[in-house]
Jmol script that loads the backbone (N, CA, C; Angstrom):
load data "model"
ATOM      1  N   MET A   1     -12.597 -10.236 -30.885  1.00  0.00           N
ATOM      2  CA  MET A   1     -12.577 -11.292 -29.847  1.00  0.00           C
ATOM      3  C   MET A   1     -10.781 -11.644 -29.751  1.00  0.00           C
ATOM      4  N   ALA A   2     -10.383 -11.761 -31.217  1.00  0.00           N
ATOM      5  CA  ALA A   2      -8.954 -12.151 -31.246  1.00  0.00           C
ATOM      6  C   ALA A   2      -7.666 -11.221 -30.911  1.00  0.00           C
ATOM      7  N   GLU A   3      -8.420  -9.665 -31.149  1.00  0.00           N
ATOM      8  CA  GLU A   3      -7.635  -8.610 -30.826  1.00  0.00           C
ATOM      9  C   GLU A   3      -7.720  -8.676 -29.363  1.00  0.00           C
ATOM     10  N   ILE A   4      -8.532  -8.978 -28.401  1.00  0.00           N
ATOM     11  CA  ILE A   4      -8.622  -9.120 -27.040  1.00  0.00           C
ATOM     12  C   ILE A   4      -7.520 -10.044 -26.320  1.00  0.00           C
ATOM     13  N   ALA A   5      -7.779 -11.107 -27.071  1.00  0.00           N
ATOM     14  CA  ALA A   5      -6.929 -12.129 -27.087  1.00  0.00           C
ATOM     15  C   ALA A   5      -5.477 -12.224 -26.846  1.00  0.00           C
ATOM     16  N   GLY A   6      -5.294 -11.505 -27.971  1.00  0.00           N
ATOM     17  CA  GLY A   6      -4.087 -10.987 -28.292  1.00  0.00           C
ATOM     18  C   GLY A   6      -3.049 -10.297 -27.773  1.00  0.00           C
ATOM     19  N   SER A   7      -4.209  -9.574 -27.043  1.00  0.00           N
ATOM     20  CA  SER A   7      -3.337  -8.216 -26.080  1.00  0.00           C
ATOM     21  C   SER A   7      -3.223  -8.879 -24.667  1.00  0.00           C
ATOM     22  N   ALA A   8      -3.872  -9.901 -24.385  1.00  0.00           N
ATOM     23  CA  ALA A   8      -4.155 -10.304 -23.352  1.00  0.00           C
ATOM     24  C   ALA A   8      -2.949 -11.250 -23.159  1.00  0.00           C
ATOM     25  N   CYS A   9      -2.432 -11.896 -24.048  1.00  0.00           N
ATOM     26  CA  CYS A   9      -1.390 -12.336 -24.034  1.00  0.00           C
ATOM     27  C   CYS A   9      -0.068 -11.338 -23.992  1.00  0.00           C
ATOM     28  N   ASN A  10      -0.336 -10.720 -24.935  1.00  0.00           N
ATOM     29  CA  ASN A  10       0.828  -9.489 -24.525  1.00  0.00           C
ATOM     30  C   ASN A  10       0.924  -9.303 -23.184  1.00  0.00           C
ATOM     31  N   ILE A  11       0.295  -9.006 -22.607  1.00  0.00           N
ATOM     32  CA  ILE A  11       0.371  -8.303 -21.291  1.00  0.00           C
ATOM     33  C   ILE A  11       1.044  -9.475 -20.599  1.00  0.00           C
ATOM     34  N   ILE A  12       0.366 -10.507 -20.422  1.00  0.00           N
ATOM     35  CA  ILE A  12       1.265 -11.790 -19.648  1.00  0.00           C
ATOM     36  C   ILE A  12       2.270 -12.160 -20.053  1.00  0.00           C
ATOM     37  N   ILE A  13       2.763 -11.984 -21.283  1.00  0.00           N
ATOM     38  CA  ILE A  13       4.213 -12.607 -21.572  1.00  0.00           C
ATOM     39  C   ILE A  13       4.930 -11.352 -21.514  1.00  0.00           C
ATOM     40  N   SER A  14       4.798  -9.586 -21.147  1.00  0.00           N
ATOM     41  CA  SER A  14       5.439  -8.711 -21.139  1.00  0.00           C
ATOM     42  C   SER A  14       5.592  -8.252 -20.006  1.00  0.00           C
ATOM     43  N   SER A  15       4.750  -8.457 -19.079  1.00  0.00           N
ATOM     44  CA  SER A  15       4.496  -8.345 -17.429  1.00  0.00           C
ATOM     45  C   SER A  15       6.044  -8.785 -17.014  1.00  0.00           C
ATOM     46  N   LYS A  16       6.611  -7.521 -16.625  1.00  0.00           N
ATOM     47  CA  LYS A  16       7.734  -8.055 -15.645  1.00  0.00           C
ATOM     48  C   LYS A  16       7.793  -8.754 -14.553  1.00  0.00           C
ATOM     49  N   PHE A  17       6.923  -8.171 -13.707  1.00  0.00           N
ATOM     50  CA  PHE A  17       6.512  -8.180 -12.429  1.00  0.00           C
ATOM     51  C   PHE A  17       5.234  -8.742 -12.229  1.00  0.00           C
ATOM     52  N   GLY A  18       4.766 -10.118 -11.178  1.00  0.00           N
ATOM     53  CA  GLY A  18       3.629 -10.239 -11.369  1.00  0.00           C
ATOM     54  C   GLY A  18       3.423 -10.362  -9.955  1.00  0.00           C
ATOM     55  N   ARG A  19       1.741 -11.132  -9.715  1.00  0.00           N
ATOM     56  CA  ARG A  19       1.344 -10.916  -8.027  1.00  0.00           C
ATOM     57  C   ARG A  19       2.428 -11.448  -7.371  1.00  0.00           C
ATOM     58  N   GLU A  20       3.079 -12.286  -6.968  1.00  0.00           N
ATOM     59  CA  GLU A  20       4.172 -12.742  -6.232  1.00  0.00           C
ATOM     60  C   GLU A  20       5.035 -11.589  -6.089  1.00  0.00           C
ATOM     61  N   ASP A  21       5.429 -11.408  -7.297  1.00  0.00           N
ATOM     62  CA  ASP A  21       6.424 -10.015  -6.812  1.00  0.00           C
ATOM     63  C   ASP A  21       6.166  -8.964  -6.266  1.00  0.00           C
ATOM     64  N   GLU A  22       5.009  -8.407  -6.260  1.00  0.00           N
ATOM     65  CA  GLU A  22       4.190  -7.602  -5.531  1.00  0.00           C
ATOM     66  C   GLU A  22       4.122  -7.742  -4.205  1.00  0.00           C
ATOM     67  N   ARG A  23       3.349  -8.923  -3.925  1.00  0.00           N
ATOM     68  CA  ARG A  23       3.594  -9.165  -2.589  1.00  0.00           C
ATOM     69  C   ARG A  23       5.012  -9.462  -1.917  1.00  0.00           C
ATOM     70  N   GLU A  24       5.959  -9.891  -2.628  1.00  0.00           N
ATOM     71  CA  GLU A  24       7.389  -9.894  -2.068  1.00  0.00           C
ATOM     72  C   GLU A  24       7.682  -8.440  -1.733  1.00  0.00           C
ATOM     73  N   ALA A  25       7.505  -7.709  -2.427  1.00  0.00           N
ATOM     74  CA  ALA A  25       8.074  -5.963  -2.337  1.00  0.00           C
ATOM     75  C   ALA A  25       6.622  -5.541  -1.161  1.00  0.00           C
ATOM     76  N   ASP A  26       5.426  -6.107  -1.106  1.00  0.00           N
ATOM     77  CA  ASP A  26       4.677  -5.357   0.327  1.00  0.00           C
ATOM     78  C   ASP A  26       5.606  -5.850   1.261  1.00  0.00           C
ATOM     79  N   ILE A  27       6.103  -7.391   1.243  1.00  0.00           N
ATOM     80  CA  ILE A  27       6.391  -7.982   2.723  1.00  0.00           C
ATOM     81  C   ILE A  27       7.691  -6.975   3.150  1.00  0.00           C
ATOM     82  N   LEU A  28       8.615  -6.585   2.201  1.00  0.00           N
ATOM     83  CA  LEU A  28       9.963  -6.652   2.092  1.00  0.00           C
ATOM     84  C   LEU A  28       9.906  -5.357   2.545  1.00  0.00           C
ATOM     85  N   GLY A  29       8.822  -3.895   1.954  1.00  0.00           N
ATOM     86  CA  GLY A  29       8.418  -2.692   2.182  1.00  0.00           C
ATOM     87  C   GLY A  29       8.380  -2.904   3.853  1.00  0.00           C
ATOM     88  N   THR A  30       7.330  -3.594   4.649  1.00  0.00           N
ATOM     89  CA  THR A  30       7.052  -3.563   5.283  1.00  0.00           C
ATOM     90  C   THR A  30       8.056  -3.868   6.836  1.00  0.00           C
ATOM     91  N   ARG A  31       8.803  -4.551   6.262  1.00  0.00           N
ATOM     92  CA  ARG A  31       9.994  -5.366   6.933  1.00  0.00           C
ATOM     93  C   ARG A  31      10.817  -3.711   7.239  1.00  0.00           C
ATOM     94  N   ARG A  32      11.653  -3.189   6.333  1.00  0.00           N
ATOM     95  CA  ARG A  32      12.254  -2.283   6.207  1.00  0.00           C
ATOM     96  C   ARG A  32      11.469  -1.104   6.998  1.00  0.00           C
ATOM     97  N   LEU A  33      10.233  -0.791   6.649  1.00  0.00           N
ATOM     98  CA  LEU A  33       9.744   0.102   7.632  1.00  0.00           C
ATOM     99  C   LEU A  33       9.929   0.518   8.902  1.00  0.00           C
ATOM    100  N   ALA A  34       9.486  -1.310   9.451  1.00  0.00           N
ATOM    101  CA  ALA A  34       9.813  -1.616  10.573  1.00  0.00           C
ATOM    102  C   ALA A  34      11.103  -1.414  11.301  1.00  0.00           C
ATOM    103  N   LEU A  35      12.000  -1.888  10.593  1.00  0.00           N
ATOM    104  CA  LEU A  35      13.194  -1.953  10.875  1.00  0.00           C
ATOM    105  C   LEU A  35      13.989  -0.565  11.200  1.00  0.00           C
ATOM    106  N   ALA A  36      13.191   0.645  10.376  1.00  0.00           N
ATOM    107  CA  ALA A  36      13.554   1.913  10.258  1.00  0.00           C
ATOM    108  C   ALA A  36      12.906   2.825  11.776  1.00  0.00           C
ATOM    109  N   GLY A  37      12.324   1.845  12.357  1.00  0.00           N
ATOM    110  CA  GLY A  37      11.243   2.464  13.387  1.00  0.00           C
ATOM    111  C   GLY A  37      10.037   3.270  12.904  1.00  0.00           C
ATOM    112  N   VAL A  38       9.702   2.680  12.107  1.00  0.00           N
ATOM    113  CA  VAL A  38       8.201   3.715  11.199  1.00  0.00           C
ATOM    114  C   VAL A  38       7.462   2.149  11.274  1.00  0.00           C
ATOM    115  N   ASN A  39       5.959   2.645  11.948  1.00  0.00           N
ATOM    116  CA  ASN A  39       5.059   1.684  11.964  1.00  0.00           C
ATOM    117  C   ASN A  39       4.695   1.226  10.584  1.00  0.00           C
ATOM    118  N   PRO A  40       5.017  -0.109  10.687  1.00  0.00           N
ATOM    119  CA  PRO A  40       4.812  -0.744   9.299  1.00  0.00           C
ATOM    120  C   PRO A  40       3.479  -0.537   8.806  1.00  0.00           C
ATOM    121  N   GLU A  41       2.378  -0.489   9.399  1.00  0.00           N
ATOM    122  CA  GLU A  41       0.895  -1.015   9.385  1.00  0.00           C
ATOM    123  C   GLU A  41       0.392   0.790   8.621  1.00  0.00           C
ATOM    124  N   ALA A  42       1.273   1.322   8.273  1.00  0.00           N
ATOM    125  CA  ALA A  42       0.830   2.326   7.237  1.00  0.00           C
ATOM    126  C   ALA A  42       0.824   2.196   6.129  1.00  0.00           C
ATOM    127  N   ILE A  43       1.537   1.075   5.197  1.00  0.00           N
ATOM    128  CA  ILE A  43       1.378   0.088   4.410  1.00  0.00           C
ATOM    129  C   ILE A  43      -0.121  -0.268   3.903  1.00  0.00           C
ATOM    130  N   ALA A  44      -0.277  -1.100   5.028  1.00  0.00           N
ATOM    131  CA  ALA A  44      -1.996  -1.704   5.087  1.00  0.00           C
ATOM    132  C   ALA A  44      -2.956  -0.453   5.100  1.00  0.00           C
ATOM    133  N   GLU A  45      -2.496   0.758   5.876  1.00  0.00           N
ATOM    134  CA  GLU A  45      -3.603   1.804   5.777  1.00  0.00           C
ATOM    135  C   GLU A  45      -3.791   2.753   4.323  1.00  0.00           C
ATOM    136  N   PHE A  46      -2.494   2.499   3.978  1.00  0.00           N
ATOM    137  CA  PHE A  46      -2.492   3.487   2.609  1.00  0.00           C
ATOM    138  C   PHE A  46      -3.411   2.037   1.470  1.00  0.00           C
ATOM    139  N   PHE A  47      -3.006   1.316   1.659  1.00  0.00           N
ATOM    140  CA  PHE A  47      -4.152   0.305   0.814  1.00  0.00           C
ATOM    141  C   PHE A  47      -5.812   0.057   1.125  1.00  0.00           C
ATOM    142  N   ALA A  48      -5.784   0.408   2.315  1.00  0.00           N
ATOM    143  CA  ALA A  48      -7.261   0.297   2.857  1.00  0.00           C
ATOM    144  C   ALA A  48      -7.828   1.841   2.520  1.00  0.00           C
ATOM    145  N   GLY A  49      -6.801   2.717   2.068  1.00  0.00           N
ATOM    146  CA  GLY A  49      -7.747   4.319   1.447  1.00  0.00           C
ATOM    147  C   GLY A  49      -8.186   4.340   0.172  1.00  0.00           C
ATOM    148  N   PHE A  50      -7.513   3.418  -0.381  1.00  0.00           N
ATOM    149  CA  PHE A  50      -8.248   3.340  -1.733  1.00  0.00           C
ATOM    150  C   PHE A  50     -10.027   3.178  -1.809  1.00  0.00           C
ATOM    151  N   PRO A  51     -10.794   3.318  -2.636  1.00  0.00           N
ATOM    152  CA  PRO A  51     -11.905   3.354  -2.432  1.00  0.00           C
ATOM    153  C   PRO A  51     -12.709   2.125  -2.225  1.00  0.00           C
ATOM    154  N   ALA A  52     -13.754   2.088  -1.154  1.00  0.00           N
ATOM    155  CA  ALA A  52     -14.058   0.485  -0.771  1.00  0.00           C
ATOM    156  C   ALA A  52     -14.705  -0.115  -1.914  1.00  0.00           C
ATOM    157  N   ASP A  53     -15.355   0.291  -2.686  1.00  0.00           N
ATOM    158  CA  ASP A  53     -15.846  -0.603  -4.012  1.00  0.00           C
ATOM    159  C   ASP A  53     -14.865  -1.375  -4.498  1.00  0.00           C
ATOM    160  N   ASP A  54     -12.915  -0.888  -4.953  1.00  0.00           N
ATOM    161  CA  ASP A  54     -12.043  -1.734  -4.994  1.00  0.00           C
ATOM    162  C   ASP A  54     -11.512  -2.763  -4.690  1.00  0.00           C
ATOM    163  N   ALA A  55     -11.731  -2.240  -2.998  1.00  0.00           N
ATOM    164  CA  ALA A  55     -10.992  -3.348  -2.173  1.00  0.00           C
ATOM    165  C   ALA A  55     -11.494  -4.623  -2.163  1.00  0.00           C
ATOM    166  N   GLY A  56     -10.325  -5.385  -2.304  1.00  0.00           N
ATOM    167  CA  GLY A  56     -10.671  -7.117  -2.497  1.00  0.00           C
ATOM    168  C   GLY A  56     -11.058  -7.478  -3.846  1.00  0.00           C
ATOM    169  N   LYS A  57     -10.932  -6.434  -4.571  1.00  0.00           N
ATOM    170  CA  LYS A  57     -11.618  -6.608  -5.769  1.00  0.00           C
ATOM    171  C   LYS A  57     -10.718  -7.163  -6.831  1.00  0.00           C
ATOM    172  N   LYS A  58     -10.856  -7.998  -7.951  1.00  0.00           N
ATOM    173  CA  LYS A  58      -9.935  -7.671  -9.181  1.00  0.00           C
ATOM    174  C   LYS A  58     -10.636  -7.641 -10.180  1.00  0.00           C
ATOM    175  N   ARG A  59     -10.188  -6.559 -10.877  1.00  0.00           N
ATOM    176  CA  ARG A  59     -10.803  -6.212 -11.825  1.00  0.00           C
ATOM    177  C   ARG A  59     -10.855  -7.399 -13.273  1.00  0.00           C
ATOM    178  N   TYR A  60      -9.314  -7.872 -13.366  1.00  0.00           N
ATOM    179  CA  TYR A  60      -8.899  -8.517 -14.543  1.00  0.00           C
ATOM    180  C   TYR A  60      -8.954 -10.263 -14.234  1.00  0.00           C
ATOM    181  N   GLY A  61      -8.352 -10.432 -13.371  1.00  0.00           N
ATOM    182  CA  GLY A  61      -8.616 -11.644 -12.927  1.00  0.00           C
ATOM    183  C   GLY A  61      -7.143 -12.315 -13.010  1.00  0.00           C
ATOM    184  N   TYR A  62      -6.491 -13.297 -13.731  1.00  0.00           N
ATOM    185  CA  TYR A  62      -5.105 -13.681 -13.724  1.00  0.00           C
ATOM    186  C   TYR A  62      -4.104 -12.604 -14.949  1.00  0.00           C
ATOM    187  N   LEU A  63      -4.750 -11.423 -15.078  1.00  0.00           N
ATOM    188  CA  LEU A  63      -3.916 -10.861 -15.923  1.00  0.00           C
ATOM    189  C   LEU A  63      -3.958  -9.549 -14.733  1.00  0.00           C
ATOM    190  N   ASP A  64      -4.013  -9.549 -13.491  1.00  0.00           N
ATOM    191  CA  ASP A  64      -3.730  -8.710 -12.509  1.00  0.00           C
ATOM    192  C   ASP A  64      -2.852  -8.727 -12.371  1.00  0.00           C
ATOM    193  N   SER A  65      -1.501  -7.925 -11.898  1.00  0.00           N
ATOM    194  CA  SER A  65      -0.389  -7.684 -11.932  1.00  0.00           C
ATOM    195  C   SER A  65      -0.125  -7.760  -9.962  1.00  0.00           C
ATOM    196  N   HIS A  66      -1.485  -7.182  -9.533  1.00  0.00           N
ATOM    197  CA  HIS A  66      -1.360  -6.992  -8.015  1.00  0.00           C
ATOM    198  C   HIS A  66      -2.271  -7.755  -7.361  1.00  0.00           C
ATOM    199  N   PRO A  67      -1.936  -8.397  -6.068  1.00  0.00           N
ATOM    200  CA  PRO A  67      -3.254  -8.801  -5.268  1.00  0.00           C
ATOM    201  C   PRO A  67      -4.170  -7.805  -5.159  1.00  0.00           C
ATOM    202  N   ALA A  68      -5.278  -8.615  -5.068  1.00  0.00           N
ATOM    203  CA  ALA A  68      -6.240  -7.665  -4.615  1.00  0.00           C
ATOM    204  C   ALA A  68      -5.890  -6.949  -3.526  1.00  0.00           C
ATOM    205  N   LEU A  69      -6.677  -5.503  -2.889  1.00  0.00           N
ATOM    206  CA  LEU A  69      -6.539  -4.871  -1.983  1.00  0.00           C
ATOM    207  C   LEU A  69      -6.615  -5.436  -0.679  1.00  0.00           C
ATOM    208  N   GLN A  70      -7.525  -6.231  -0.425  1.00  0.00           N
ATOM    209  CA  GLN A  70      -7.938  -6.732   0.818  1.00  0.00           C
ATOM    210  C   GLN A  70      -6.772  -7.747   1.280  1.00  0.00           C
ATOM    211  N   GLU A  71      -6.284  -8.622   0.174  1.00  0.00           N
ATOM    212  CA  GLU A  71      -5.477  -9.469   0.548  1.00  0.00           C
ATOM    213  C   GLU A  71      -4.008  -9.135   0.994  1.00  0.00           C
ATOM    214  N   ARG A  72      -3.884  -7.843   0.229  1.00  0.00           N
ATOM    215  CA  ARG A  72      -2.481  -7.104   0.675  1.00  0.00           C
ATOM    216  C   ARG A  72      -3.029  -6.481   2.065  1.00  0.00           C
ATOM    217  N   GLN A  73      -3.755  -6.044   2.256  1.00  0.00           N
ATOM    218  CA  GLN A  73      -3.988  -5.586   3.670  1.00  0.00           C
ATOM    219  C   GLN A  73      -3.282  -6.559   4.901  1.00  0.00           C
ATOM    220  N   ASP A  74      -4.401  -7.787   4.217  1.00  0.00           N
ATOM    221  CA  ASP A  74      -3.905  -9.129   5.365  1.00  0.00           C
ATOM    222  C   ASP A  74      -2.528  -9.064   5.642  1.00  0.00           C
ATOM    223  N   TYR A  75      -1.758  -9.226   4.247  1.00  0.00           N
ATOM    224  CA  TYR A  75      -0.806 -10.135   4.561  1.00  0.00           C
ATOM    225  C   TYR A  75       0.326  -9.009   5.221  1.00  0.00           C
ATOM    226  N   VAL A  76      -0.089  -7.895   4.672  1.00  0.00           N
ATOM    227  CA  VAL A  76       0.764  -6.841   5.581  1.00  0.00           C
ATOM    228  C   VAL A  76       0.618  -6.754   7.165  1.00  0.00           C
ATOM    229  N   ARG A  77      -0.564  -6.496   7.291  1.00  0.00           N
ATOM    230  CA  ARG A  77      -0.777  -7.040   9.076  1.00  0.00           C
ATOM    231  C   ARG A  77      -0.028  -7.557   9.363  1.00  0.00           C
ATOM    232  N   ARG A  78      -0.452  -8.774   8.909  1.00  0.00           N
ATOM    233  CA  ARG A  78       0.288 -10.344   9.345  1.00  0.00           C
ATOM    234  C   ARG A  78       2.030 -10.092   9.731  1.00  0.00           C
ATOM    235  N   GLU A  79       2.506  -9.357   8.655  1.00  0.00           N
ATOM    236  CA  GLU A  79       3.666  -9.273   8.855  1.00  0.00           C
ATOM    237  C   GLU A  79       4.333  -8.297   9.974  1.00  0.00           C
ATOM    238  N   ALA A  80       3.265  -7.087   9.918  1.00  0.00           N
ATOM    239  CA  ALA A  80       3.412  -5.883  10.564  1.00  0.00           C
ATOM    240  C   ALA A  80       3.706  -6.260  12.363  1.00  0.00           C
ATOM    241  N   ASP A  81       2.627  -7.455  12.872  1.00  0.00           N
ATOM    242  CA  ASP A  81       2.259  -7.852  14.133  1.00  0.00           C
ATOM    243  C   ASP A  81       3.792  -8.519  14.673  1.00  0.00           C
ATOM    244  N   ARG A  82       4.641  -8.780  13.255  1.00  0.00           N
ATOM    245  CA  ARG A  82       6.037  -9.773  13.752  1.00  0.00           C
ATOM    246  C   ARG A  82       6.889  -8.752  14.388  1.00  0.00           C
ATOM    247  N   PHE A  83       6.742  -7.147  14.341  1.00  0.00           N
ATOM    248  CA  PHE A  83       7.521  -5.941  14.866  1.00  0.00           C
ATOM    249  C   PHE A  83       6.767  -5.351  15.753  1.00  0.00           C
ATOM    250  N   PRO A  84       6.574  -4.994  17.063  1.00  0.00           N
ATOM    251  CA  PRO A  84       5.720  -4.588  18.032  1.00  0.00           C
ATOM    252  C   PRO A  84       6.292  -3.416  18.411  1.00  0.00           C
ATOM    253  N   GLY A  85       7.319  -2.732  17.796  1.00  0.00           N
ATOM    254  CA  GLY A  85       7.425  -1.256  17.762  1.00  0.00           C
ATOM    255  C   GLY A  85       8.647  -1.367  19.090  1.00  0.00           C
ATOM    256  N   PRO A  86       8.983   0.007  19.729  1.00  0.00           N
ATOM    257  CA  PRO A  86       8.100   1.272  19.584  1.00  0.00           C
ATOM    258  C   PRO A  86       8.121   1.520  18.159  1.00  0.00           C
ATOM    259  N   PHE A  87       7.386   2.286  17.476  1.00  0.00           N
ATOM    260  CA  PHE A  87       7.788   3.651  16.081  1.00  0.00           C
ATOM    261  C   PHE A  87       7.469   4.875  16.726  1.00  0.00           C
ATOM    262  N   THR A  88       8.131   5.629  15.596  1.00  0.00           N
ATOM    263  CA  THR A  88       8.453   7.004  15.488  1.00  0.00           C
ATOM    264  C   THR A  88       7.472   7.379  14.022  1.00  0.00           C
ATOM    265  N   PRO A  89       6.790   8.479  14.591  1.00  0.00           N
ATOM    266  CA  PRO A  89       6.544   9.033  12.969  1.00  0.00           C
ATOM    267  C   PRO A  89       7.090   8.971  11.943  1.00  0.00           C
ATOM    268  N   ALA A  90       6.759   9.070  10.587  1.00  0.00           N
ATOM    269  CA  ALA A  90       7.725   9.181   9.415  1.00  0.00           C
ATOM    270  C   ALA A  90       8.473  10.360   9.388  1.00  0.00           C
ATOM    271  N   LEU A  91       7.675  11.619  10.032  1.00  0.00           N
ATOM    272  CA  LEU A  91       7.402  12.694   9.433  1.00  0.00           C
ATOM    273  C   LEU A  91       7.772  13.714  10.862  1.00  0.00           C
ATOM    274  N   GLY A  92       8.291  14.034  11.298  1.00  0.00           N
ATOM    275  CA  GLY A  92       8.273  15.247  12.160  1.00  0.00           C
ATOM    276  C   GLY A  92       6.704  16.354  12.261  1.00  0.00           C
ATOM    277  N   ALA A  93       6.719  17.137  13.279  1.00  0.00           N
ATOM    278  CA  ALA A  93       5.781  18.064  13.462  1.00  0.00           C
ATOM    279  C   ALA A  93       5.918  19.169  11.772  1.00  0.00           C
ATOM    280  N   SER A  94       6.874  19.488  11.927  1.00  0.00           N
ATOM    281  CA  SER A  94       7.198  20.319  10.935  1.00  0.00           C
ATOM    282  C   SER A  94       7.344  20.147   9.736  1.00  0.00           C
ATOM    283  N   LYS A  95       7.905  18.925   9.283  1.00  0.00           N
ATOM    284  CA  LYS A  95       8.149  18.593   7.979  1.00  0.00           C
ATOM    285  C   LYS A  95       6.527  18.047   7.701  1.00  0.00           C
ATOM    286  N   TRP A  96       5.924  17.312   8.601  1.00  0.00           N
ATOM    287  CA  TRP A  96       4.123  17.466   8.144  1.00  0.00           C
ATOM    288  C   TRP A  96       3.358  18.389   7.778  1.00  0.00           C
ATOM    289  N   ARG A  97       3.930  19.849   8.270  1.00  0.00           N
ATOM    290  CA  ARG A  97       3.023  20.971   8.223  1.00  0.00           C
ATOM    291  C   ARG A  97       3.457  21.458   6.805  1.00  0.00           C
ATOM    292  N   VAL A  98       4.657  20.913   6.588  1.00  0.00           N
ATOM    293  CA  VAL A  98       5.051  21.373   5.348  1.00  0.00           C
ATOM    294  C   VAL A  98       4.144  20.249   3.949  1.00  0.00           C
ATOM    295  N   LEU A  99       4.054  19.624   4.326  1.00  0.00           N
ATOM    296  CA  LEU A  99       3.854  18.424   3.400  1.00  0.00           C
ATOM    297  C   LEU A  99       2.379  18.695   3.303  1.00  0.00           C
ATOM    298  N   LYS A 100       1.558  19.066   4.435  1.00  0.00           N
ATOM    299  CA  LYS A 100       0.232  19.123   4.586  1.00  0.00           C
ATOM    300  C   LYS A 100      -0.008  20.491   3.310  1.00  0.00           C
ATOM    301  N   ALA A 101       0.847  21.680   3.417  1.00  0.00           N
ATOM    302  CA  ALA A 101       0.727  23.129   2.865  1.00  0.00           C
ATOM    303  C   ALA A 101       1.068  22.616   1.438  1.00  0.00           C
ATOM    304  N   HIS A 102       2.048  21.723   1.014  1.00  0.00           N
ATOM    305  CA  HIS A 102       2.035  21.640  -0.031  1.00  0.00           C
ATOM    306  C   HIS A 102       1.159  20.831  -0.992  1.00  0.00           C
ATOM    307  N   ALA A 103       0.256  19.401   0.002  1.00  0.00           N
ATOM    308  CA  ALA A 103      -0.709  18.896  -0.925  1.00  0.00           C
ATOM    309  C   ALA A 103      -1.866  19.854  -0.895  1.00  0.00           C
ATOM    310  N   ALA A 104      -2.451  20.739  -0.135  1.00  0.00           N
ATOM    311  CA  ALA A 104      -3.305  21.550  -0.074  1.00  0.00           C
ATOM    312  C   ALA A 104      -3.372  22.530  -1.429  1.00  0.00           C
ATOM    313  N   LYS A 105      -2.299  23.015  -1.837  1.00  0.00           N
ATOM    314  CA  LYS A 105      -1.735  23.610  -2.800  1.00  0.00           C
ATOM    315  C   LYS A 105      -2.378  23.209  -4.143  1.00  0.00           C
ATOM    316  N   GLN A 106      -2.114  21.446  -3.951  1.00  0.00           N
ATOM    317  CA  GLN A 106      -2.316  20.666  -4.966  1.00  0.00           C
ATOM    318  C   GLN A 106      -3.365  19.809  -5.164  1.00  0.00           C
ATOM    319  N   GLY A 107      -4.071  20.388  -4.247  1.00  0.00           N
ATOM    320  CA  GLY A 107      -5.582  20.324  -3.982  1.00  0.00           C
ATOM    321  C   GLY A 107      -6.213  19.038  -3.511  1.00  0.00           C
ATOM    322  N   ALA A 108      -5.044  18.380  -2.728  1.00  0.00           N
ATOM    323  CA  ALA A 108      -5.080  16.893  -2.287  1.00  0.00           C
ATOM    324  C   ALA A 108      -5.781  17.403  -0.710  1.00  0.00           C
ATOM    325  N   GLY A 109      -5.924  18.469  -0.445  1.00  0.00           N
ATOM    326  CA  GLY A 109      -6.329  18.461   1.486  1.00  0.00           C
ATOM    327  C   GLY A 109      -5.128  18.059   2.287  1.00  0.00           C
ATOM    328  N   GLY A 110      -5.299  18.178   3.448  1.00  0.00           N
ATOM    329  CA  GLY A 110      -4.771  18.536   4.492  1.00  0.00           C
ATOM    330  C   GLY A 110      -5.098  17.748   5.425  1.00  0.00           C
ATOM    331  N   GLU A 111      -5.038  16.385   5.709  1.00  0.00           N
ATOM    332  CA  GLU A 111      -5.036  15.746   6.672  1.00  0.00           C
ATOM    333  C   GLU A 111      -4.288  15.764   8.128  1.00  0.00           C
ATOM    334  N   THR A 112      -4.633  15.853   9.064  1.00  0.00           N
ATOM    335  CA  THR A 112      -4.121  15.470  10.286  1.00  0.00           C
ATOM    336  C   THR A 112      -3.444  13.946  10.200  1.00  0.00           C
ATOM    337  N   PRO A 113      -2.140  14.286  10.909  1.00  0.00           N
ATOM    338  CA  PRO A 113      -1.625  12.585  11.070  1.00  0.00           C
ATOM    339  C   PRO A 113      -2.803  11.534  11.708  1.00  0.00           C
ATOM    340  N   ARG A 114      -2.466  10.292  11.128  1.00  0.00           N
ATOM    341  CA  ARG A 114      -3.543   9.824  11.501  1.00  0.00           C
ATOM    342  C   ARG A 114      -3.039   8.254  12.278  1.00  0.00           C
ATOM    343  N   LYS A 115      -3.640   7.471  12.934  1.00  0.00           N
ATOM    344  CA  LYS A 115      -3.445   6.396  13.706  1.00  0.00           C
ATOM    345  C   LYS A 115      -3.786   5.006  12.936  1.00  0.00           C
ATOM    346  N   SER A 116      -3.023   4.259  13.039  1.00  0.00           N
ATOM    347  CA  SER A 116      -3.223   2.894  12.589  1.00  0.00           C
ATOM    348  C   SER A 116      -4.834   2.349  12.862  1.00  0.00           C
ATOM    349  N   ALA A 117      -5.390   1.251  12.296  1.00  0.00           N
ATOM    350  CA  ALA A 117      -6.501   0.660  12.590  1.00  0.00           C
ATOM    351  C   ALA A 117      -6.283   0.259  14.272  1.00  0.00           C
ATOM    352  N   ARG A 118      -4.797  -0.113  14.460  1.00  0.00           N
ATOM    353  CA  ARG A 118      -4.570  -0.700  16.014  1.00  0.00           C
ATOM    354  C   ARG A 118      -4.158   0.711  16.622  1.00  0.00           C
ATOM    355  N   GLY A 119      -4.693   2.091  16.473  1.00  0.00           N
ATOM    356  CA  GLY A 119      -4.109   2.714  16.977  1.00  0.00           C
ATOM    357  C   GLY A 119      -2.889   3.139  17.340  1.00  0.00           C
ATOM    358  N   ARG A 120      -2.172   2.909  16.264  1.00  0.00           N
ATOM    359  CA  ARG A 120      -0.550   3.781  16.363  1.00  0.00           C
ATOM    360  C   ARG A 120      -0.085   4.499  15.634  1.00  0.00           C
ATOM    361  N   GLN A 121       0.601   5.310  15.875  1.00  0.00           N
ATOM    362  CA  GLN A 121       0.796   6.365  15.036  1.00  0.00           C
ATOM    363  C   GLN A 121       1.322   6.227  13.823  1.00  0.00           C
ATOM    364  N   LEU A 122       0.811   6.578  12.676  1.00  0.00           N
ATOM    365  CA  LEU A 122       1.532   6.217  11.324  1.00  0.00           C
ATOM    366  C   LEU A 122       2.721   7.364  10.991  1.00  0.00           C
TER     367      LEU A 122
END
end "model"
wireframe off; spacefill off
backbone 0.3
color backbone group
């Protein structure tokens, strides 16, 4: 037990970034996408893509360096709401085809471009 407690202390002390830093990075990334004309909801959709059993669940409590996935989706969507668009897809059709082909070679499948939960092109 002492070994686990010692490891936990080392993680806390040596952790360069915490949950607030991650939250700030998510929000700044959301703003930057929107200002670049890319739908910032893509970040929330990214978090939504994790397995459902991990969404909103913290595995290590105070040792977690990242906010819970559902929390991240919520605050990113609130920030994205500040930017009405219009937005353009991050990749054009030809670049999307190249990315899909590469993903297929890597065994990652190849979905078609998606729309956000709010119906905007990601």
